PyMOL Python script that loads the backbone (N, CA, C, O; Angstrom):
from pymol import cmd

cmd.read_pdbstr("""\
ATOM      1  N   UNK A   1       0.827  -1.183   0.000  1.00  0.00           N
ATOM      2  CA  UNK A   1       0.000   0.000   0.000  1.00  0.00           C
ATOM      3  C   UNK A   1       0.876   1.254   0.000  1.00  0.00           C
ATOM      4  O   UNK A   1       0.568   2.244  -0.664  1.00  0.00           O
ATOM      5  N   UNK A   2       1.959   1.191   0.747  1.00  0.00           N
ATOM      6  CA  UNK A   2       2.850   2.349   0.797  1.00  0.00           C
ATOM      7  C   UNK A   2       3.466   2.606  -0.576  1.00  0.00           C
ATOM      8  O   UNK A   2       3.578   3.752  -1.010  1.00  0.00           O
ATOM      9  N   UNK A   3       3.862   1.539  -1.249  1.00  0.00           N
ATOM     10  CA  UNK A   3       4.456   1.676  -2.565  1.00  0.00           C
ATOM     11  C   UNK A   3       3.451   2.263  -3.556  1.00  0.00           C
ATOM     12  O   UNK A   3       3.808   3.122  -4.361  1.00  0.00           O
ATOM     13  N   UNK A   4       2.208   1.809  -3.504  1.00  0.00           N
ATOM     14  CA  UNK A   4       1.172   2.327  -4.395  1.00  0.00           C
ATOM     15  C   UNK A   4       0.919   3.804  -4.109  1.00  0.00           C
ATOM     16  O   UNK A   4       0.700   4.590  -5.031  1.00  0.00           O
ATOM     17  N   UNK A   5       0.949   4.173  -2.860  1.00  0.00           N
ATOM     18  CA  UNK A   5       0.778   5.573  -2.492  1.00  0.00           C
ATOM     19  C   UNK A   5       1.942   6.405  -3.010  1.00  0.00           C
ATOM     20  O   UNK A   5       1.743   7.502  -3.532  1.00  0.00           O
ATOM     21  N   UNK A   6       3.135   5.893  -2.870  1.00  0.00           N
ATOM     22  CA  UNK A   6       4.330   6.576  -3.353  1.00  0.00           C
ATOM     23  C   UNK A   6       4.258   6.793  -4.870  1.00  0.00           C
ATOM     24  O   UNK A   6       4.653   7.841  -5.380  1.00  0.00           O
ATOM     25  N   UNK A   7       3.750   5.790  -5.569  1.00  0.00           N
ATOM     26  CA  UNK A   7       3.625   5.878  -7.029  1.00  0.00           C
ATOM     27  C   UNK A   7       2.385   6.667  -7.444  1.00  0.00           C
ATOM     28  O   UNK A   7       2.152   6.868  -8.636  1.00  0.00           O
ATOM     29  N   UNK A   8       1.591   7.115  -6.476  1.00  0.00           N
ATOM     30  CA  UNK A   8       0.360   7.856  -6.724  1.00  0.00           C
ATOM     31  C   UNK A   8      -0.586   7.071  -7.642  1.00  0.00           C
ATOM     32  O   UNK A   8      -1.175   7.605  -8.581  1.00  0.00           O
ATOM     33  N   UNK A   9      -0.701   5.766  -7.318  1.00  0.00           N
ATOM     34  CA  UNK A   9      -1.531   4.850  -8.078  1.00  0.00           C
ATOM     35  C   UNK A   9      -2.529   4.191  -7.147  1.00  0.00           C
ATOM     36  O   UNK A   9      -2.179   3.768  -6.046  1.00  0.00           O
ATOM     37  N   UNK A  10      -3.758   4.107  -7.586  1.00  0.00           N
ATOM     38  CA  UNK A  10      -4.748   3.396  -6.791  1.00  0.00           C
ATOM     39  C   UNK A  10      -4.409   1.920  -6.812  1.00  0.00           C
ATOM     40  O   UNK A  10      -4.123   1.369  -7.875  1.00  0.00           O
ATOM     41  N   UNK A  11      -4.434   1.257  -5.641  1.00  0.00           N
ATOM     42  CA  UNK A  11      -4.030  -0.156  -5.600  1.00  0.00           C
ATOM     43  C   UNK A  11      -5.020  -1.061  -6.317  1.00  0.00           C
ATOM     44  O   UNK A  11      -6.212  -0.758  -6.370  1.00  0.00           O
ATOM     45  N   UNK A  12      -4.536  -2.168  -6.869  1.00  0.00           N
ATOM     46  CA  UNK A  12      -5.446  -3.161  -7.439  1.00  0.00           C
ATOM     47  C   UNK A  12      -6.425  -3.630  -6.361  1.00  0.00           C
ATOM     48  O   UNK A  12      -6.089  -3.692  -5.179  1.00  0.00           O
ATOM     49  N   UNK A  13      -7.620  -3.953  -6.790  1.00  0.00           N
ATOM     50  CA  UNK A  13      -8.669  -4.312  -5.833  1.00  0.00           C
ATOM     51  C   UNK A  13      -8.308  -5.494  -4.947  1.00  0.00           C
ATOM     52  O   UNK A  13      -8.666  -5.508  -3.769  1.00  0.00           O
ATOM     53  N   UNK A  14      -7.612  -6.477  -5.482  1.00  0.00           N
ATOM     54  CA  UNK A  14      -7.257  -7.640  -4.652  1.00  0.00           C
ATOM     55  C   UNK A  14      -6.288  -7.244  -3.540  1.00  0.00           C
ATOM     56  O   UNK A  14      -6.382  -7.756  -2.424  1.00  0.00           O
ATOM     57  N   UNK A  15      -5.369  -6.346  -3.833  1.00  0.00           N
ATOM     58  CA  UNK A  15      -4.429  -5.882  -2.806  1.00  0.00           C
ATOM     59  C   UNK A  15      -5.161  -5.042  -1.772  1.00  0.00           C
ATOM     60  O   UNK A  15      -4.947  -5.206  -0.571  1.00  0.00           O
ATOM     61  N   UNK A  16      -6.021  -4.146  -2.230  1.00  0.00           N
ATOM     62  CA  UNK A  16      -6.799  -3.317  -1.316  1.00  0.00           C
ATOM     63  C   UNK A  16      -7.701  -4.182  -0.440  1.00  0.00           C
ATOM     64  O   UNK A  16      -7.811  -3.951   0.764  1.00  0.00           O
ATOM     65  N   UNK A  17      -8.333  -5.160  -1.037  1.00  0.00           N
ATOM     66  CA  UNK A  17      -9.212  -6.062  -0.276  1.00  0.00           C
ATOM     67  C   UNK A  17      -8.435  -6.793   0.814  1.00  0.00           C
ATOM     68  O   UNK A  17      -8.899  -6.888   1.951  1.00  0.00           O
ATOM     69  N   UNK A  18      -7.262  -7.308   0.474  1.00  0.00           N
ATOM     70  CA  UNK A  18      -6.442  -8.026   1.453  1.00  0.00           C
ATOM     71  C   UNK A  18      -6.017  -7.096   2.591  1.00  0.00           C
ATOM     72  O   UNK A  18      -6.083  -7.461   3.765  1.00  0.00           O
ATOM     73  N   UNK A  19      -5.580  -5.892   2.224  1.00  0.00           N
ATOM     74  CA  UNK A  19      -5.146  -4.909   3.221  1.00  0.00           C
ATOM     75  C   UNK A  19      -6.300  -4.558   4.161  1.00  0.00           C
ATOM     76  O   UNK A  19      -6.122  -4.509   5.378  1.00  0.00           O
ATOM     77  N   UNK A  20      -7.476  -4.317   3.595  1.00  0.00           N
ATOM     78  CA  UNK A  20      -8.634  -3.967   4.426  1.00  0.00           C
ATOM     79  C   UNK A  20      -9.025  -5.111   5.353  1.00  0.00           C
ATOM     80  O   UNK A  20      -9.379  -4.883   6.509  1.00  0.00           O
ATOM     81  N   UNK A  21      -8.961  -6.342   4.849  1.00  0.00           N
ATOM     82  CA  UNK A  21      -9.278  -7.488   5.709  1.00  0.00           C
ATOM     83  C   UNK A  21      -8.320  -7.574   6.883  1.00  0.00           C
ATOM     84  O   UNK A  21      -8.746  -7.816   8.012  1.00  0.00           O
ATOM     85  N   UNK A  22      -7.022  -7.378   6.631  1.00  0.00           N
ATOM     86  CA  UNK A  22      -6.035  -7.427   7.712  1.00  0.00           C
ATOM     87  C   UNK A  22      -6.262  -6.299   8.720  1.00  0.00           C
ATOM     88  O   UNK A  22      -6.186  -6.520   9.928  1.00  0.00           O
ATOM     89  N   UNK A  23      -6.536  -5.106   8.231  1.00  0.00           N
ATOM     90  CA  UNK A  23      -6.781  -3.962   9.117  1.00  0.00           C
ATOM     91  C   UNK A  23      -8.035  -4.194   9.950  1.00  0.00           C
ATOM     92  O   UNK A  23      -8.022  -3.981  11.162  1.00  0.00           O
ATOM     93  N   UNK A  24      -9.104  -4.623   9.316  1.00  0.00           N
ATOM     94  CA  UNK A  24     -10.363  -4.849  10.041  1.00  0.00           C
ATOM     95  C   UNK A  24     -10.196  -5.940  11.083  1.00  0.00           C
ATOM     96  O   UNK A  24     -10.627  -5.773  12.224  1.00  0.00           O
ATOM     97  N   UNK A  25      -9.575  -7.057  10.711  1.00  0.00           N
ATOM     98  CA  UNK A  25      -9.371  -8.140  11.683  1.00  0.00           C
ATOM     99  C   UNK A  25      -8.534  -7.672  12.867  1.00  0.00           C
ATOM    100  O   UNK A  25      -8.843  -7.993  14.015  1.00  0.00           O
ATOM    101  N   UNK A  26      -7.485  -6.920  12.594  1.00  0.00           N
ATOM    102  CA  UNK A  26      -6.642  -6.406  13.676  1.00  0.00           C
ATOM    103  C   UNK A  26      -7.453  -5.483  14.590  1.00  0.00           C
ATOM    104  O   UNK A  26      -7.361  -5.572  15.815  1.00  0.00           O
ATOM    105  N   UNK A  27      -8.238  -4.608  13.988  1.00  0.00           N
ATOM    106  CA  UNK A  27      -9.033  -3.658  14.783  1.00  0.00           C
ATOM    107  C   UNK A  27     -10.094  -4.374  15.622  1.00  0.00           C
ATOM    108  O   UNK A  27     -10.340  -3.995  16.767  1.00  0.00           O
ATOM    109  N   UNK A  28     -10.709  -5.387  15.065  1.00  0.00           N
ATOM    110  CA  UNK A  28     -11.699  -6.159  15.825  1.00  0.00           C
ATOM    111  C   UNK A  28     -11.030  -6.855  17.008  1.00  0.00           C
ATOM    112  O   UNK A  28     -11.525  -6.787  18.133  1.00  0.00           O
ATOM    113  N   UNK A  29      -9.913  -7.521  16.754  1.00  0.00           N
ATOM    114  CA  UNK A  29      -9.205  -8.262  17.799  1.00  0.00           C
ATOM    115  C   UNK A  29      -8.678  -7.354  18.909  1.00  0.00           C
ATOM    116  O   UNK A  29      -8.509  -7.796  20.046  1.00  0.00           O
ATOM    117  N   UNK A  30      -8.417  -6.089  18.582  1.00  0.00           N
ATOM    118  CA  UNK A  30      -7.842  -5.167  19.555  1.00  0.00           C
ATOM    119  C   UNK A  30      -8.808  -4.061  19.984  1.00  0.00           C
ATOM    120  O   UNK A  30      -8.390  -3.032  20.515  1.00  0.00           O
ATOM    121  N   UNK A  31     -10.096  -4.284  19.748  1.00  0.00           N
ATOM    122  CA  UNK A  31     -11.162  -3.349  20.159  1.00  0.00           C
ATOM    123  C   UNK A  31     -10.899  -1.920  19.676  1.00  0.00           C
ATOM    124  O   UNK A  31     -11.006  -0.963  20.443  1.00  0.00           O
ATOM    125  N   UNK A  32     -10.557  -1.796  18.402  1.00  0.00           N
ATOM    126  CA  UNK A  32     -10.267  -0.485  17.833  1.00  0.00           C
ATOM    127  C   UNK A  32     -11.314  -0.027  16.813  1.00  0.00           C
ATOM    128  O   UNK A  32     -11.161   1.036  16.211  1.00  0.00           O
ATOM    129  N   UNK A  33     -12.358  -0.801  16.615  1.00  0.00           N
ATOM    130  CA  UNK A  33     -13.330  -0.471  15.573  1.00  0.00           C
ATOM    131  C   UNK A  33     -14.072   0.836  15.848  1.00  0.00           C
ATOM    132  O   UNK A  33     -14.527   1.488  14.908  1.00  0.00           O
ATOM    133  N   UNK A  34     -14.198   1.218  17.073  1.00  0.00           N
ATOM    134  CA  UNK A  34     -14.929   2.444  17.410  1.00  0.00           C
ATOM    135  C   UNK A  34     -14.014   3.660  17.494  1.00  0.00           C
ATOM    136  O   UNK A  34     -14.480   4.759  17.795  1.00  0.00           O
ATOM    137  N   UNK A  35     -12.739   3.485  17.238  1.00  0.00           N
ATOM    138  CA  UNK A  35     -11.775   4.587  17.339  1.00  0.00           C
ATOM    139  C   UNK A  35     -11.820   5.457  16.088  1.00  0.00           C
ATOM    140  O   UNK A  35     -12.174   4.993  15.004  1.00  0.00           O
ATOM    141  N   UNK A  36     -11.464   6.698  16.255  1.00  0.00           N
ATOM    142  CA  UNK A  36     -11.404   7.607  15.115  1.00  0.00           C
ATOM    143  C   UNK A  36     -10.115   7.384  14.328  1.00  0.00           C
ATOM    144  O   UNK A  36      -9.146   6.821  14.836  1.00  0.00           O
ATOM    145  N   UNK A  37     -10.129   7.830  13.103  1.00  0.00           N
ATOM    146  CA  UNK A  37      -8.934   7.736  12.261  1.00  0.00           C
ATOM    147  C   UNK A  37      -7.807   8.547  12.887  1.00  0.00           C
ATOM    148  O   UNK A  37      -6.654   8.116  12.884  1.00  0.00           O
ATOM    149  N   UNK A  38      -8.129   9.700  13.415  1.00  0.00           N
ATOM    150  CA  UNK A  38      -7.121  10.547  14.055  1.00  0.00           C
ATOM    151  C   UNK A  38      -6.443   9.819  15.216  1.00  0.00           C
ATOM    152  O   UNK A  38      -5.229   9.917  15.394  1.00  0.00           O
ATOM    153  N   UNK A  39      -7.225   9.097  15.992  1.00  0.00           N
ATOM    154  CA  UNK A  39      -6.660   8.330  17.104  1.00  0.00           C
ATOM    155  C   UNK A  39      -5.736   7.232  16.569  1.00  0.00           C
ATOM    156  O   UNK A  39      -4.631   7.045  17.079  1.00  0.00           O
ATOM    157  N   UNK A  40      -6.185   6.515  15.551  1.00  0.00           N
ATOM    158  CA  UNK A  40      -5.404   5.407  15.004  1.00  0.00           C
ATOM    159  C   UNK A  40      -4.113   5.879  14.351  1.00  0.00           C
ATOM    160  O   UNK A  40      -3.108   5.168  14.378  1.00  0.00           O
ATOM    161  N   UNK A  41      -4.131   7.071  13.765  1.00  0.00           N
ATOM    162  CA  UNK A  41      -2.923   7.601  13.137  1.00  0.00           C
ATOM    163  C   UNK A  41      -1.810   7.831  14.150  1.00  0.00           C
ATOM    164  O   UNK A  41      -0.631   7.804  13.797  1.00  0.00           O
ATOM    165  N   UNK A  42      -2.178   8.056  15.398  1.00  0.00           N
ATOM    166  CA  UNK A  42      -1.194   8.352  16.439  1.00  0.00           C
ATOM    167  C   UNK A  42      -0.790   7.131  17.264  1.00  0.00           C
ATOM    168  O   UNK A  42      -0.088   7.257  18.267  1.00  0.00           O
ATOM    169  N   UNK A  43      -1.229   5.975  16.844  1.00  0.00           N
ATOM    170  CA  UNK A  43      -0.905   4.748  17.562  1.00  0.00           C
ATOM    171  C   UNK A  43       0.204   3.996  16.827  1.00  0.00           C
ATOM    172  O   UNK A  43       0.422   4.193  15.632  1.00  0.00           O
ATOM    173  N   UNK A  44       0.884   3.150  17.551  1.00  0.00           N
ATOM    174  CA  UNK A  44       1.919   2.315  16.954  1.00  0.00           C
ATOM    175  C   UNK A  44       1.260   1.014  16.481  1.00  0.00           C
ATOM    176  O   UNK A  44       1.234   0.019  17.206  1.00  0.00           O
ATOM    177  N   UNK A  45       0.734   1.041  15.263  1.00  0.00           N
ATOM    178  CA  UNK A  45      -0.013  -0.091  14.723  1.00  0.00           C
ATOM    179  C   UNK A  45       0.815  -0.803  13.647  1.00  0.00           C
ATOM    180  O   UNK A  45       1.735  -0.206  13.087  1.00  0.00           O
ATOM    181  N   UNK A  46       0.504  -2.056  13.353  1.00  0.00           N
ATOM    182  CA  UNK A  46       1.247  -2.781  12.314  1.00  0.00           C
ATOM    183  C   UNK A  46       0.797  -2.413  10.897  1.00  0.00           C
ATOM    184  O   UNK A  46       1.195  -3.070   9.935  1.00  0.00           O
ATOM    185  N   UNK A  47      -0.010  -1.391  10.764  1.00  0.00           N
ATOM    186  CA  UNK A  47      -0.470  -0.898   9.464  1.00  0.00           C
ATOM    187  C   UNK A  47      -0.579   0.616   9.546  1.00  0.00           C
ATOM    188  O   UNK A  47      -0.556   1.200  10.629  1.00  0.00           O
ATOM    189  N   UNK A  48      -0.697   1.236   8.384  1.00  0.00           N
ATOM    190  CA  UNK A  48      -0.841   2.689   8.338  1.00  0.00           C
ATOM    191  C   UNK A  48      -2.237   3.017   7.819  1.00  0.00           C
ATOM    192  O   UNK A  48      -2.553   2.800   6.649  1.00  0.00           O
ATOM    193  N   UNK A  49      -3.042   3.533   8.697  1.00  0.00           N
ATOM    194  CA  UNK A  49      -4.433   3.829   8.360  1.00  0.00           C
ATOM    195  C   UNK A  49      -4.528   4.859   7.237  1.00  0.00           C
ATOM    196  O   UNK A  49      -5.501   4.868   6.483  1.00  0.00           O
ATOM    197  N   UNK A  50      -3.528   5.719   7.124  1.00  0.00           N
ATOM    198  CA  UNK A  50      -3.583   6.764   6.099  1.00  0.00           C
ATOM    199  C   UNK A  50      -3.443   6.215   4.679  1.00  0.00           C
ATOM    200  O   UNK A  50      -3.677   6.947   3.718  1.00  0.00           O
ATOM    201  N   UNK A  51      -3.068   4.952   4.527  1.00  0.00           N
ATOM    202  CA  UNK A  51      -2.971   4.357   3.197  1.00  0.00           C
ATOM    203  C   UNK A  51      -4.298   3.776   2.710  1.00  0.00           C
ATOM    204  O   UNK A  51      -4.380   3.304   1.576  1.00  0.00           O
ATOM    205  N   UNK A  52      -5.310   3.802   3.527  1.00  0.00           N
ATOM    206  CA  UNK A  52      -6.623   3.354   3.090  1.00  0.00           C
ATOM    207  C   UNK A  52      -7.256   4.498   2.307  1.00  0.00           C
ATOM    208  O   UNK A  52      -7.415   5.595   2.841  1.00  0.00           O
ATOM    209  N   UNK A  53      -7.617   4.258   1.059  1.00  0.00           N
ATOM    210  CA  UNK A  53      -8.167   5.336   0.235  1.00  0.00           C
ATOM    211  C   UNK A  53      -9.471   5.893   0.805  1.00  0.00           C
ATOM    212  O   UNK A  53     -10.293   5.161   1.357  1.00  0.00           O
ATOM    213  N   UNK A  54      -9.632   7.174   0.658  1.00  0.00           N
ATOM    214  CA  UNK A  54     -10.868   7.842   1.076  1.00  0.00           C
ATOM    215  C   UNK A  54     -11.790   8.084  -0.107  1.00  0.00           C
ATOM    216  O   UNK A  54     -12.984   8.326   0.073  1.00  0.00           O
ATOM    217  N   UNK A  55     -11.252   8.022  -1.295  1.00  0.00           N
ATOM    218  CA  UNK A  55     -12.070   8.145  -2.501  1.00  0.00           C
ATOM    219  C   UNK A  55     -11.610   7.074  -3.481  1.00  0.00           C
ATOM    220  O   UNK A  55     -10.464   6.627  -3.445  1.00  0.00           O
ATOM    221  N   UNK A  56     -12.511   6.681  -4.340  1.00  0.00           N
ATOM    222  CA  UNK A  56     -12.246   5.582  -5.257  1.00  0.00           C
ATOM    223  C   UNK A  56     -12.468   6.026  -6.701  1.00  0.00           C
ATOM    224  O   UNK A  56     -13.383   6.800  -6.980  1.00  0.00           O
ATOM    225  N   UNK A  57     -11.630   5.535  -7.621  1.00  0.00           N
ATOM    226  CA  UNK A  57     -11.800   5.908  -9.030  1.00  0.00           C
ATOM    227  C   UNK A  57     -13.017   5.222  -9.643  1.00  0.00           C
ATOM    228  O   UNK A  57     -13.597   4.307  -9.058  1.00  0.00           O
ATOM    229  N   UNK A  58     -13.378   5.675 -10.803  1.00  0.00           N
ATOM    230  CA  UNK A  58     -14.457   5.032 -11.559  1.00  0.00           C
ATOM    231  C   UNK A  58     -14.031   3.600 -11.876  1.00  0.00           C
ATOM    232  O   UNK A  58     -12.840   3.339 -12.051  1.00  0.00           O
ATOM    233  N   UNK A  59     -14.980   2.672 -11.953  1.00  0.00           N
ATOM    234  CA  UNK A  59     -14.627   1.264 -12.190  1.00  0.00           C
ATOM    235  C   UNK A  59     -13.740   1.022 -13.412  1.00  0.00           C
ATOM    236  O   UNK A  59     -12.872   0.151 -13.370  1.00  0.00           O
ATOM    237  N   UNK A  60     -13.937   1.768 -14.492  1.00  0.00           N
ATOM    238  CA  UNK A  60     -13.142   1.524 -15.698  1.00  0.00           C
ATOM    239  C   UNK A  60     -11.684   1.951 -15.532  1.00  0.00           C
ATOM    240  O   UNK A  60     -10.851   1.614 -16.373  1.00  0.00           O
ATOM    241  N   UNK A  61     -11.357   2.688 -14.462  1.00  0.00           N
ATOM    242  CA  UNK A  61      -9.987   3.118 -14.228  1.00  0.00           C
ATOM    243  C   UNK A  61      -9.229   2.212 -13.253  1.00  0.00           C
ATOM    244  O   UNK A  61      -8.038   2.417 -13.018  1.00  0.00           O
ATOM    245  N   UNK A  62      -9.899   1.231 -12.694  1.00  0.00           N
ATOM    246  CA  UNK A  62      -9.264   0.342 -11.731  1.00  0.00           C
ATOM    247  C   UNK A  62      -8.310  -0.623 -12.420  1.00  0.00           C
ATOM    248  O   UNK A  62      -8.543  -1.042 -13.554  1.00  0.00           O
ATOM    249  N   UNK A  63      -7.235  -0.970 -11.723  1.00  0.00           N
ATOM    250  CA  UNK A  63      -6.220  -1.882 -12.249  1.00  0.00           C
ATOM    251  C   UNK A  63      -6.560  -3.308 -11.824  1.00  0.00           C
ATOM    252  O   UNK A  63      -6.791  -3.579 -10.645  1.00  0.00           O
ATOM    253  N   UNK A  64      -6.587  -4.199 -12.786  1.00  0.00           N
ATOM    254  CA  UNK A  64      -6.753  -5.615 -12.473  1.00  0.00           C
ATOM    255  C   UNK A  64      -5.397  -6.184 -12.137  1.00  0.00           C
ATOM    256  O   UNK A  64      -4.387  -5.711 -12.658  1.00  0.00           O
ATOM    257  N   UNK A  65      -5.346  -7.186 -11.280  1.00  0.00           N
ATOM    258  CA  UNK A  65      -4.086  -7.811 -10.901  1.00  0.00           C
ATOM    259  C   UNK A  65      -3.371  -8.348 -12.132  1.00  0.00           C
ATOM    260  O   UNK A  65      -2.147  -8.250 -12.219  1.00  0.00           O
ATOM    261  N   UNK A  66      -4.106  -8.914 -13.089  1.00  0.00           N
ATOM    262  CA  UNK A  66      -3.496  -9.452 -14.305  1.00  0.00           C
ATOM    263  C   UNK A  66      -2.775  -8.372 -15.101  1.00  0.00           C
ATOM    264  O   UNK A  66      -1.795  -8.663 -15.786  1.00  0.00           O
ATOM    265  N   UNK A  67      -3.244  -7.129 -15.022  1.00  0.00           N
ATOM    266  CA  UNK A  67      -2.603  -6.034 -15.745  1.00  0.00           C
ATOM    267  C   UNK A  67      -1.256  -5.675 -15.155  1.00  0.00           C
ATOM    268  O   UNK A  67      -0.413  -5.120 -15.859  1.00  0.00           O
ATOM    269  N   UNK A  68      -1.024  -5.972 -13.887  1.00  0.00           N
ATOM    270  CA  UNK A  68       0.243  -5.650 -13.252  1.00  0.00           C
ATOM    271  C   UNK A  68       1.388  -6.494 -13.799  1.00  0.00           C
ATOM    272  O   UNK A  68       2.534  -6.047 -13.820  1.00  0.00           O
ATOM    273  N   UNK A  69       1.087  -7.689 -14.233  1.00  0.00           N
ATOM    274  CA  UNK A  69       2.143  -8.591 -14.686  1.00  0.00           C
ATOM    275  C   UNK A  69       2.564  -8.322 -16.124  1.00  0.00           C
ATOM    276  O   UNK A  69       3.514  -8.938 -16.607  1.00  0.00           O
ATOM    277  N   UNK A  70       1.885  -7.426 -16.815  1.00  0.00           N
ATOM    278  CA  UNK A  70       2.260  -7.127 -18.209  1.00  0.00           C
ATOM    279  C   UNK A  70       3.183  -5.945 -18.300  1.00  0.00           C
ATOM    280  O   UNK A  70       3.592  -5.563 -19.397  1.00  0.00           O
TER     281      UNK A  70
END
""", "prot")
cmd.dss("prot")
cmd.show_as("cartoon", "prot")
cmd.util.cbc("prot")
cmd.orient("prot")
């Protein structure tokens, strides 16, 4: 996610999905689901909440995982 942010590229959906699943599971296990983003940004977490996109491109602009290998 950090690399995609650095490249100013929206991550492929499969990568974003995996990242979100890991973040959500971690937050559930550690009772962080009710916390604000501002609070989470200031915590020492194994992920960076700021890499979760706040806006999404139109579907036709999304990168498929298969397109990355070409």
